[in-house]
C-alpha positions as CSV (number, residue, x, y, z in Angstrom):
1,M,-108.7,-30.7,93.8
2,I,-111.0,-27.5,93.4
3,F,-113.0,-28.8,96.1
4,L,-110.4,-29.0,98.6
5,F,-109.1,-25.6,98.1
6,V,-112.9,-24.4,98.7
7,V,-112.6,-26.3,102.1
8,I,-109.5,-24.6,102.9
9,I,-111.0,-21.3,102.1
10,A,-114.0,-21.6,104.3
11,I,-111.8,-22.8,106.9
12,W,-109.6,-19.5,106.6
13,M,-112.6,-17.6,106.4
14,Y,-114.0,-19.1,109.4
15,A,-110.5,-18.3,111.6
16,W,-111.0,-14.7,110.1
17,D,-114.5,-14.0,111.6
18,Y,-116.0,-14.4,108.4
19,K,-118.3,-17.4,110.1
20,I,-121.5,-17.0,107.9
21,P,-119.6,-17.0,104.3
22,A,-117.9,-20.3,105.8
23,L,-121.1,-22.0,106.9
24,M,-122.8,-21.3,103.6
25,I,-119.9,-23.2,102.1
26,F,-120.6,-26.1,104.7
27,F,-124.1,-26.1,103.8
28,F,-123.3,-26.3,99.6
29,F,-121.4,-29.1,100.4
30,I,-124.0,-30.5,102.6
31,T,-126.7,-30.4,99.9
32,S,-124.8,-31.0,97.0
33,G,-124.0,-27.6,95.8
34,F,-127.6,-26.5,96.8
35,N,-128.9,-29.5,94.4
36,M,-127.4,-28.2,91.6
37,F,-124.0,-30.0,91.6
38,P,-124.2,-34.0,91.3
39,E,-122.3,-35.7,93.9
40,E,-120.3,-37.3,91.0
41,M,-118.3,-34.2,90.5
42,M,-117.5,-33.7,93.8
43,A,-116.2,-37.4,94.0
44,N,-112.2,-38.4,93.8
45,A,-109.8,-40.8,95.3
46,F,-110.6,-39.9,98.9
47,F,-113.9,-38.5,99.1
48,S,-117.4,-40.0,97.4
49,K,-120.0,-37.5,98.6
50,G,-120.0,-33.4,99.4
51,M,-120.7,-34.2,102.7
52,D,-117.1,-35.7,103.2
53,Y,-116.1,-32.0,102.7
54,A,-118.8,-30.5,105.0
55,I,-117.3,-32.7,107.6
56,L,-113.9,-31.4,107.1
57,I,-115.0,-28.0,107.2
58,I,-117.3,-27.9,110.4
59,T,-114.3,-30.2,112.0
60,G,-111.9,-27.7,111.1
61,M,-114.4,-24.6,113.0
62,V,-114.5,-26.9,116.1
63,I,-110.9,-27.1,116.6
64,I,-110.5,-23.4,115.6
65,D,-113.3,-22.5,118.5
66,S,-111.9,-25.3,121.0
67,F,-108.9,-22.7,121.2
68,C,-110.3,-19.4,121.0
69,I,-113.7,-19.6,123.3
70,K,-113.4,-20.7,127.1
71,N,-115.8,-23.5,128.2
72,Y,-116.0,-24.6,124.6
73,W,-116.9,-28.1,125.6
74,K,-119.2,-27.3,128.8
75,P,-122.4,-29.8,128.1
76,D,-125.6,-28.9,128.3
77,K,-128.8,-31.0,128.6
78,F,-128.6,-31.8,124.5
79,L,-125.0,-32.0,124.5
80,W,-125.3,-34.7,127.0
81,L,-128.0,-36.6,124.9
82,I,-125.5,-36.6,122.0
83,L,-122.4,-37.7,123.9
84,I,-124.7,-40.8,125.6
85,F,-125.6,-41.6,121.7
86,Y,-121.5,-41.3,121.0
87,A,-120.7,-43.7,123.8
88,F,-123.2,-46.1,122.3
89,L,-121.8,-45.6,118.7
90,T,-118.0,-46.2,119.8
91,L,-119.4,-49.6,121.5
92,C,-121.0,-50.3,118.1
93,V,-117.9,-49.6,115.8
94,I,-115.9,-51.3,118.4
95,Y,-118.0,-54.5,117.9
96,N,-118.5,-54.0,114.0
97,K,-114.7,-54.0,113.8
98,F,-113.8,-57.1,115.8
99,G,-116.7,-58.9,116.5
100,I,-118.3,-58.9,112.9
101,G,-115.0,-58.3,111.0
102,I,-116.1,-55.5,109.0
103,G,-113.4,-53.0,107.6
104,W,-112.9,-49.6,108.8
105,K,-113.4,-47.8,105.3
106,E,-117.0,-49.3,105.5
107,I,-117.9,-48.2,108.9
108,I,-116.9,-44.6,108.2
109,R,-118.5,-44.7,105.1
110,T,-122.0,-45.9,106.6
111,A,-121.7,-43.9,110.2
112,R,-119.7,-40.7,109.4
113,Y,-122.5,-38.4,109.0
114,N,-123.1,-38.9,112.8
115,V,-120.6,-36.8,113.4
116,L,-122.5,-33.7,112.6
117,W,-124.5,-34.0,115.3
118,L,-121.6,-32.8,118.0
119,T,-119.7,-30.7,115.9
120,A,-122.2,-28.5,114.0
121,Y,-124.1,-28.3,117.4
122,L,-120.8,-27.0,118.8
123,V,-120.4,-24.6,115.9
124,F,-124.0,-23.1,116.4
125,R,-124.1,-23.2,120.3
126,N,-121.2,-20.4,120.2
127,L,-122.3,-18.0,117.3
128,S,-124.6,-15.1,118.7
129,R,-128.8,-15.1,118.0
130,E,-128.1,-12.5,115.3
131,R,-125.7,-14.3,113.4
132,L,-127.9,-17.4,113.3
133,I,-130.7,-15.7,112.2
134,Y,-128.7,-14.0,109.3
135,L,-127.5,-17.7,108.4
136,M,-131.1,-18.7,108.4
137,K,-132.2,-15.8,106.3
138,C,-129.4,-16.7,103.6
139,L,-130.4,-20.2,103.4
140,F,-133.8,-18.9,103.3
141,W,-133.3,-17.1,100.0
142,V,-131.0,-20.1,98.2
143,T,-133.9,-22.0,98.7
144,V,-136.5,-19.6,97.2
145,V,-134.1,-19.6,93.8
146,C,-133.7,-23.4,94.7
147,A,-137.8,-24.1,94.6
148,I,-138.3,-21.4,91.4
149,L,-135.8,-23.6,89.6
150,Y,-137.8,-26.6,90.7
151,L,-140.9,-25.0,89.5
152,L,-139.4,-24.3,86.1
153,Q,-138.8,-28.1,86.1
154,I,-142.3,-29.0,85.7
155,I,-143.2,-26.0,83.6
156,L,-140.2,-27.0,81.1
157,N,-140.3,-30.7,81.8
158,I,-136.6,-30.7,81.8
159,H,-134.2,-31.5,84.7
160,I,-132.5,-28.3,86.1
161,L,-131.8,-29.4,89.7
162,N,-129.6,-32.6,90.4
163,E,-131.0,-35.4,88.4
164,S,-133.2,-38.1,90.2
165,V,-136.2,-40.0,89.4
166,K,-139.2,-38.6,87.0
167,S,-142.4,-39.7,86.8
168,S,-145.8,-38.0,85.8
169,A,-149.0,-37.2,87.8
170,D,-152.5,-36.7,87.1
171,L,-154.1,-33.3,88.1
172,F,-158.0,-32.1,86.9
173,G,-157.5,-34.4,84.0
174,M,-153.8,-33.0,83.0
175,K,-150.9,-35.2,83.2
176,L,-147.8,-33.1,84.5
177,P,-144.4,-34.2,84.8
178,R,-143.3,-35.1,88.4
179,F,-140.0,-34.3,89.6
180,Y,-138.5,-36.3,92.9
181,N,-135.4,-33.8,93.1
182,Q,-137.2,-31.4,95.5
183,P,-134.4,-28.8,97.3
184,D,-132.9,-30.3,100.6
185,M,-133.8,-27.7,102.8
186,L,-137.3,-26.9,101.5
187,P,-139.4,-28.4,104.1
188,I,-138.1,-26.2,106.9
189,F,-138.0,-23.1,105.0
190,T,-141.4,-23.3,103.9
191,F,-143.0,-23.3,107.5
192,M,-140.5,-20.5,108.2
193,A,-141.8,-18.3,104.9
194,I,-145.7,-18.8,106.6
195,Y,-144.8,-18.2,110.4
196,F,-141.4,-16.2,110.3
197,N,-140.9,-14.7,106.9
198,P,-137.7,-12.4,106.9
199,H,-139.8,-9.9,104.6
200,K,-143.3,-8.3,104.7
201,G,-145.6,-7.1,102.3
202,P,-145.5,-8.5,98.5
203,I,-142.1,-10.3,99.2
204,K,-143.8,-12.4,101.8
205,V,-146.4,-13.4,99.7
206,L,-144.5,-14.2,96.7
207,T,-141.6,-16.2,98.6
208,T,-144.6,-18.0,100.6
209,T,-146.2,-18.8,97.2
210,I,-143.2,-20.1,95.7
211,L,-141.9,-22.5,98.6
212,V,-145.6,-23.8,99.2
213,A,-145.9,-24.6,95.6
214,A,-142.2,-26.4,95.4
215,L,-143.5,-28.2,98.2
216,L,-146.5,-29.4,96.9
217,G,-145.2,-29.7,93.3
218,A,-143.7,-33.4,93.6
219,F,-147.6,-34.7,94.4
220,H,-146.0,-36.7,97.2
221,R,-149.4,-37.8,98.9
222,S,-147.4,-38.4,102.3
223,L,-145.5,-35.1,102.1
224,V,-148.9,-33.3,100.9
225,G,-150.3,-34.8,104.0
226,A,-148.1,-34.3,106.5
227,F,-147.8,-30.7,105.4
228,F,-151.6,-30.1,106.2
229,V,-151.3,-31.7,109.1
230,A,-148.8,-29.7,110.5
231,I,-150.7,-26.6,109.5
232,A,-153.8,-27.8,111.3
233,L,-151.7,-28.9,114.4
234,G,-150.0,-25.3,114.1
235,Y,-153.2,-23.6,114.2
236,V,-154.7,-25.8,117.1
237,I,-151.7,-25.4,119.6
238,Q,-152.2,-21.7,119.1
239,L,-155.8,-21.4,120.3
240,P,-156.7,-20.4,123.7
241,R,-156.9,-23.6,126.2
242,L,-160.7,-23.7,126.2
243,Q,-161.1,-23.9,122.5
244,K,-158.0,-26.3,122.1
245,I,-159.3,-28.6,124.5
246,K,-162.6,-28.5,122.5
247,V,-161.3,-28.9,118.9
248,L,-159.1,-32.2,120.2
249,T,-162.0,-33.6,121.5
250,V,-164.1,-33.6,118.5
251,T,-160.9,-34.8,116.5
252,S,-160.5,-37.6,118.9
253,V,-164.2,-38.7,118.8
254,F,-164.0,-38.4,114.7
255,L,-160.5,-40.3,115.1
256,V,-161.6,-43.1,117.2
257,F,-164.5,-43.7,114.5
258,L,-162.1,-43.8,111.5
259,I,-159.5,-45.9,113.6
260,V,-162.2,-48.8,114.1
261,F,-163.5,-48.5,110.8
262,A,-160.0,-48.6,109.0
263,G,-158.9,-51.3,111.4
264,Y,-161.9,-53.7,110.4
265,K,-161.2,-53.1,107.2
266,F,-157.4,-53.6,107.2
267,V,-157.9,-57.1,109.4
268,H,-159.8,-58.6,106.3
269,S,-157.4,-57.5,104.1
270,R,-154.5,-59.5,102.1
271,T,-152.4,-57.0,103.3
272,Y,-152.9,-58.3,106.9
273,V,-152.4,-61.9,106.3
274,D,-149.1,-61.0,104.2
275,I,-147.9,-59.1,107.1
276,Q,-148.5,-61.8,109.5
277,R,-146.4,-64.1,107.3
278,V,-143.5,-61.8,107.3
279,V,-143.7,-61.7,111.1
280,S,-143.9,-65.1,111.5
281,G,-140.5,-65.5,109.4
282,N,-142.5,-67.2,106.6
283,V,-141.7,-64.8,103.5
284,V,-140.0,-67.8,101.5
285,D,-143.6,-69.6,101.5
286,M,-145.2,-66.0,100.1
287,D,-146.3,-65.6,96.9
288,I,-144.7,-62.4,96.5
289,D,-144.9,-60.0,93.3
290,I,-142.1,-57.2,94.2
291,E,-143.7,-55.1,91.4
292,D,-146.9,-55.4,92.6
293,L,-146.1,-54.9,96.5
294,Q,-144.4,-51.7,95.4
295,A,-147.6,-50.5,93.9
296,S,-149.0,-51.0,97.0
297,T,-146.1,-48.8,98.6
298,F,-147.1,-48.4,102.5
299,T,-147.6,-52.2,102.3
300,F,-144.1,-52.6,100.8
301,R,-142.5,-50.3,103.5
302,I,-144.2,-52.1,106.6
303,M,-143.3,-55.6,105.0
304,H,-139.5,-54.1,104.4
305,L,-139.5,-53.0,107.9
306,L,-141.0,-56.2,109.3
307,E,-138.6,-58.3,107.5
308,R,-135.6,-56.6,108.9
309,N,-137.1,-56.3,112.3
310,Q,-137.5,-60.8,112.3
311,Y,-133.7,-60.6,111.5
312,L,-133.0,-58.7,114.7
313,L,-135.3,-60.9,116.8
314,D,-133.5,-63.8,115.4
315,N,-130.3,-62.5,116.4
316,P,-130.4,-61.2,120.1
317,V,-126.9,-59.1,119.5
318,A,-128.1,-57.1,116.8
319,M,-131.0,-56.0,118.9
320,F,-129.1,-53.9,120.8
321,T,-125.6,-53.1,118.3
322,G,-127.3,-53.3,115.1
323,A,-127.0,-56.1,112.3
324,G,-123.8,-54.2,111.1
325,L,-122.1,-51.1,109.5
326,M,-120.8,-52.6,106.2
327,T,-122.0,-50.9,103.1
328,E,-124.7,-52.2,100.5
329,D,-122.1,-53.2,98.0
330,S,-119.6,-55.0,100.7
331,K,-119.3,-58.9,100.3
332,L,-120.2,-59.5,103.8
333,T,-123.8,-58.0,103.1
334,G,-124.4,-60.8,100.4
335,S,-123.0,-63.5,102.5
336,I,-124.9,-62.4,105.8
337,F,-128.8,-61.2,104.5
338,D,-130.9,-63.2,102.5
339,F,-133.9,-60.6,102.5
340,D,-136.7,-61.0,99.8
341,I,-138.3,-57.8,100.2
342,G,-136.7,-54.9,99.0
343,L,-135.7,-52.8,95.7
344,I,-134.5,-54.8,92.9
345,D,-131.1,-53.5,92.0
346,K,-131.0,-52.8,88.0
347,L,-127.2,-53.7,87.5
348,S,-126.9,-57.0,89.6
349,E,-130.9,-57.6,89.5
350,E,-130.6,-59.1,93.0
351,T,-132.7,-57.5,96.1
352,V,-131.3,-54.2,97.9
353,Q,-130.3,-55.9,101.5
354,L,-129.8,-52.6,103.9
355,D,-129.9,-49.4,101.7
356,T,-133.5,-48.1,101.3
357,G,-135.2,-44.5,100.4
358,D,-138.7,-46.1,101.4
359,I,-138.8,-45.9,105.0
360,S,-136.3,-44.5,108.2
361,Y,-136.3,-47.4,110.2
362,S,-135.2,-50.4,108.4
363,I,-132.0,-48.4,108.4
364,L,-131.9,-47.5,111.7
365,F,-132.9,-51.0,113.0
366,M,-130.0,-52.8,110.8
367,R,-127.4,-50.2,111.6
368,Y,-128.2,-49.7,115.4
369,G,-130.4,-52.2,116.5
370,Y,-133.2,-51.5,118.9
371,L,-131.0,-49.3,121.0
372,G,-129.3,-47.1,119.0
373,T,-132.7,-46.3,117.3
374,L,-133.9,-45.2,120.5
375,L,-131.1,-43.2,121.2
376,V,-131.1,-40.9,117.6
377,L,-135.0,-41.0,117.9
378,S,-134.4,-39.2,121.5
379,L,-132.4,-36.3,120.0
380,Y,-135.2,-35.7,117.7
381,I,-137.7,-36.0,120.2
382,F,-135.7,-33.6,123.0
383,L,-136.0,-31.1,119.8
384,M,-139.6,-31.3,118.9
385,V,-140.5,-31.2,122.8
386,Y,-138.5,-28.2,123.5
387,F,-139.9,-26.4,120.1
388,Y,-143.4,-27.2,121.4
389,K,-142.9,-25.9,124.7
390,N,-141.7,-22.5,123.1
391,H,-144.3,-22.6,120.2
392,K,-145.3,-18.9,121.5
393,D,-142.1,-18.0,119.8
394,P,-142.5,-18.2,115.9
395,V,-139.1,-19.9,115.0
396,G,-140.1,-22.3,117.9
397,L,-143.6,-22.8,116.5
398,F,-142.3,-23.3,112.5
399,S,-139.4,-26.0,113.8
400,F,-142.0,-28.1,115.7
401,M,-144.3,-28.1,112.9
402,Y,-141.2,-29.0,110.7
403,F,-140.7,-32.0,112.8
404,I,-144.4,-33.0,112.7
405,V,-143.4,-33.4,108.6
406,V,-140.5,-35.1,109.4
407,I,-142.1,-37.5,112.1
408,I,-144.8,-38.6,109.3
409,I,-142.4,-38.9,106.5
410,S,-140.2,-41.1,108.4
411,F,-142.2,-43.9,107.5
412,F,-142.1,-42.6,103.6
413,S,-138.6,-41.9,103.3
414,H,-134.8,-42.0,104.7
415,I,-135.3,-38.6,106.1
416,L,-133.6,-39.4,109.6
417,I,-130.6,-40.4,108.3
418,L,-130.1,-37.0,106.1
419,P,-127.8,-34.7,108.0
420,I,-129.9,-31.8,106.8
421,S,-133.0,-33.0,108.7
422,F,-131.0,-32.3,111.8
423,L,-128.7,-29.6,110.8
424,M,-131.6,-27.2,110.2
425,P,-133.3,-27.6,113.9
426,L,-130.0,-27.5,115.6
427,I,-129.8,-23.8,114.2
428,T,-133.2,-22.8,115.2
429,Y,-132.7,-24.5,118.6
430,N,-130.2,-22.6,119.7
431,I,-132.2,-19.3,118.2
432,V,-135.0,-19.9,120.6
433,R,-132.7,-21.0,123.3
434,K,-130.8,-18.0,123.3
435,N,-133.9,-15.9,122.7
436,K,-134.9,-17.5,126.1
437,L,-131.6,-16.5,127.7
438,E,-131.7,-12.8,126.9
439,Y,-134.8,-12.5,128.5
440,E,-134.0,-14.7,131.9
């Protein structure tokens, strides 16, 4: 009940024009108490996650604004994209309910986070640029504090933030604890610290060092690689046109040789043979050791995606509407799907069929099919292209670099379906947009 009371307070604060404190409460719930309150603490008979409370808050904000702001629902280019996606989602929900027979409760559980695309965009669109920047500064400092706590975990070798998987990593002959519970907003604020830090001098250096150290401190090879690729591309796009052409030409030649060499090795590897078998649908005949396959993480992810893609190819309706919005623990899931590749559930000792934290596209394909996946990606691509076109604005620059990381990491995690992945860019999109309108 205490969290419902906090929701009421947040909506009341927003109504009385204390908008930033109200939005801080919204982000508190979205990030599981800024990564410090386990979801179990927030669960009750009606809500299972902090996101449920956040949806209540942002919906209340939209209702209040609808009565107070003229032309509140007037569509713009990005809002039209969201509405097109929602039109698809409506048809998808109707088919899932009446075509497949999935219950409303399951549909809501699996698709409810999509509500945030519209509600959050409307709220951020109608805030002033100054308030949006102030919100980013507040969240920046929250993330710095969380990053310090994350780094303390490595030093003390104990969980401080919400508990998650823990392993170890070798660094220069030293065995260091490896924690996977990085702060949710860490990636975007690391780039903000580098390119649009709210402070100057020693505080800028200190906050940037803390955030970069926390980002690299999980020793995720894909995340580390994506970070340095983004930094390199960020450097290149700021070069004068002639220098940019020279650098891109040299890089392209190098990449051609690298792709040819890597491609030759790949087509002569067992991985290539295994993937061909997955594509042909002969998974059952394969001699697969899931534990060995998971050790080769990228191979596991590709085969996970291809096996689910094969299901779509074998079921034409699913290609357009998705395989279903049922939950992992649904009886329908066990009766419809029989995938061999996936993590093994510790309790049931069976392969997890739908949920995965290893690759975004398996989830998108199964939930929304090709069409829905394309519509979701169009929202991300629209924002990414917009930020690239406005990279001379420091907010546009660090937002574009953040998206480079998101796109790369989407092949190694479920980042594309995490609300925080699109909520932060919705703020920076409106900051850049309002800055442009101010000078037009």
